[in-house]
N, C-alpha and C positions, 0 to 999 in steps of 0.2 A: 149693675154691670152685666153686659151680655158676654157669654163665652161660647166657644165653638167646641163641640164634642166630636172627637174622632173615635169611633167605636168599631168593634168587631163582634159578630155573633156567629160562632161556629155552630151550625145547626145540629151536628152530631153530638156535640158536647153540651148543648143547651145552656150556654153561659154567655154573658156579655162582659166585655172588657174594653177599656179604652182610656183616653186621656182628654182632659179639658185644656183648651188653649185660650189665651186672652185675645188673640188676634186671628182673623181669617186670612191666612196667607198660603200661597202655593207651597212654600217650603214646608209648612206644617202638614199640609195634605200629603205631600210626597213622603215625608218622614213617617206618617201614620201608615201609608201603604207599604212602605219598606218593612215596618215592624210586623205587619200582618203577613207579608210574604215570608219573613224570617220564622214566623210561627209555623209555617207549612213548608219546610225545606224539601219536601218530597216532590215539589213541582206541580202538584195538583192545581187545576185552574181555580182561581179565586174570582168570585163575582162581587163587584163593588157597586153599591147603590149610592149615588152622589147627587146632590141637588144641583140647581142651576148656578151656583156660586162661580163666578169667573175664575176664582183661584183653583178650581177643579179642572179647568179646561186648557191649561197651559201646555205648550209643546213638550216640555220636559216630562210632565206627568203622563201625557199620552204615549210618548216614546218609551218611557220606563214601563208603563202598564203593558204595552204590546210585547215588549221583550220578555216580561216576567209572567205572562199568562194571567193577567189581572183584568 
């Protein structure tokens, strides 16, 4: 079985955390981004590296990312 890993690597903390999902869906990508933003409530910019998966390019994700400095 193939899984999708949504992870976060805070450079200053030198830690990796995340969650494995069974499906590659936009809703899972957006949920992961929201959890990362919640971990940095100070509003500091977050830089996301995402592959070319179409689930990462939806209008909801782009709008949310722009609004939340991601």
